[in-house]
N, C-alpha and C positions, 0 to 999 in steps of 0.2 A: 741473744737478748736484744729486744727492740731498743732503738735509740730514744732517749728521753729529751724532749724539747725544753729549753730553759729560756725564760725571758728576763730582761734586766730593767729594774725600775728603782734602783737604789738612789739615795740622796746622801749628801755629806752633812756635817753637823750644822751648817747654816741653811739646810733645806734645799741647796742647789743640786740639780741632777748630777750624778757621777758620770764622768765621761771616759770613754776609751780613746785616748789620744797618744798611746805609746807606739802606734804603728803595728801592733799585734793584730792578727785576724783570728776569728773564731766562727765556727759554723753553727753555733747556737745549740749544740748538743753536748751532753755530758759524755766523757769517754767511757767506753764499756770496760769492765774489769775482766781480764782474761781468766779463764778457768785454770785452776791448779792441775798440773798433770798428775795422772794416777801413778802411785808408786808401783814399781815393777817388783813382783815377788821373785826371789832368787833362791835356788837350792843351796843349802849350806854345804860347803866343801871342807869344813873343819875336820872331817874324819881323817883326812890325809895326814894331819899333824897330831891327831889324838893318840891316846895311849893304846897299846895293843888290845886291851880288854874293850875299850870304847869302840875301836875299829871292828872287833868281832860283833859287838852289839849292833852297830850300824848295818853290817852285812847281813846279820840274822834278821833284822827288821825289814830290809829290802827283800830278802828271800821270801818272807812270809806275807808281804803286802803287795809287792810290785807285780809279780807274775799272776796271771789269770785276772788281773785288774783291767776291766774294759777300757778305762781311760788311757792305759799305756800298753796297747796291743803291739806285738812284734818288737820287743826290746832288742837292742843290738847285742846283748850278751845273753846267751842261753842260761836257763835256770841251773841246768846240770853243770855248766862251766863255772858259774859263780859259786855253787855249792862245793865243787871240787877245790876251787881256790881257797875258800874259807876253811875247809877241812884240812888242806895242806898247811895253811897258816897256823891253825890251832895245834896241829901235831908238832909243827916246828917250834912253837912257843914252848910246849912241854919239853921238847928235846933240848932247847937252849937252856932251860933251867937246870938240867942235869949235865950239860956238856960244857964246851969251851968256846973259843973264838970261831971255830969252824961251824958249829951248830948255830951260833948267834948270827953269823954271816948268812947262813942258809935261811934262818928265820926272817932276816931283813929282806932277802930276795923274795920270799913267799909273801911278805907284807906288801912289797912294791907291786907284785903281780895282782894281789887283791885290790889294792888302791886303784890300779890302772883300770880294772873292770868296773869298779864303783864310779870312777870319773866318767867313763863312757855312759853308764846308766844315768848319772846325775845330769849330764848334758842332754840326754834323751828326755828326761822328765822336765827339764827346763823348757824344752821346745813344746811340750805337750800339756802343761798344766793350766793354760789359758788364764794365768794370773788369778787363779782360784786357790786359796790357801788349803781348803779341804781336799781338793784334788792333789795338790802337791804333797801334803802330809800322808795321803792314802798310799803313796808310793813307798813309804818306809823311810824316806829321807826327811831331814829337818829343813826348816826355812830360815834364811837370814832375816833377822829382826829389822823391821822398818820403824820401830818405836824410837822417835827422836828424843824422847824424854830420858832414854837410857835407864829406865827403872826396871828392876827385876820384879816379876809378879809375885804376889803373896802365895803362900802355900794354901791350897784349898782345904776345906774341912768337910768331911762327909756328915751331913745332918741326919739322914736316915736312909734305909734301904727298904723298899716296899715290894710286896709280892704283886706282880701284874698278872698276866695270863699264865696258863700252865707252862712251866719251864722258863719263866721270865721273871727277872728282878729289875726293879727301877731304882737307880741310884740318884740321890739328891745331894747337892752340895750348896754351900753358901756362895753367892756370886763373888767373883774376883775382879776388882777394878782393872780395866784395860785388857781383859782377857778376850781373845777373838773367838775361842771355842775351848772345849774341854776334852781331854783324852782319858779313857777308862781302860784299866787292865784288871784282869781277874785270874785267880788260880783256884783249882779244886783242892780242898783240904782232905787228905787221906784219913781213914778211921784212926790211925795212930797219931795224927797231928802233923804229919809231914806235909809240906806245901808242894803242890805240883808245879809244873812250868807255867809261867805267866802267859796269858793269851790276851790279844788285843780286843778291847770292847768298843773300838771305833772312836770317832770324833763326834762331839755333840755341841750344838750351839746354845742349848738351854741348860742352865745349871740345875733347874728344878725338875727335870725329867730326862733321865738317860737310861732308856730301856736296854737291857742285855738279855737276849733270848738264846734258845737252843741249849739250855742248861739241863743237867741231869736231875730228875725228880728225886728229892731227898738228899741231894748233894749239898755239902756245906762249902761255901765259896768265900774267899777273901778278895776284897776290892780295894783299889787305890785309884785316885783321880789326880791329874795335874792340869794346870791351866796352860793354854798355848798363847804365845805373844811375848811382849816385854823385851828387854835388852838381850836376854839369853835364849830366847825362843820358847822356853818352857819354865814353869815354876818347878819347885820340888814336888815329889809325889806326896800326896796326903798320907796321914797316918792310916794304916790298914783297918778295915772294918769287915766283919764276917756276917754272913746271913745264909740261911738255908733256903734252897729252891723247892717249891712245891709242885 
């Protein structure tokens, strides 16, 4: 920012010129205001202390999003290695529910092995996300909130779902204050009404148009949306809304 020259022509209550006689010196320019440093985005490491089920969810998210992601080429843990650690942990959880102290100790060991691999991947993502929230979240990890207001985001509400191009639906929600972006997930509803596995619909910066493509023609899908940001990183998922793809 260029310096701003300032002149002095003040007078006191009697009309006499104001004088600088305190011994202070001044170069005649207003001081420039330093720019505020950009907040550094950080990968959330809360999975290490999360419940067993939450840890499974984090590992599953990373498995589905990190690998084959061009932003995060050549991760330090192979996909097969992470998948094996997750499978071993899930089996150990089931065994611990039916067993005793030995099975619980084995589950804890398997948990630590999974956490260790996720920590390696989290450090890798931290080095590669370029302080870009969308890139960070595309890895499957969550971000530490920089919201100093420490307010949780409101739950979004799906306003409508429109048919776009063939095999595409467009989800629209009401805007959420302080949301940085919105995450969509969807699942195919079977003819008998059973809900299939949730799939990621990606991150979207506009609440008014979130296109989801590559859907099955005639398939009935259930959608949910959550806002990203706030003190907890995410809002609650919206109430589910269903719509048929054409």
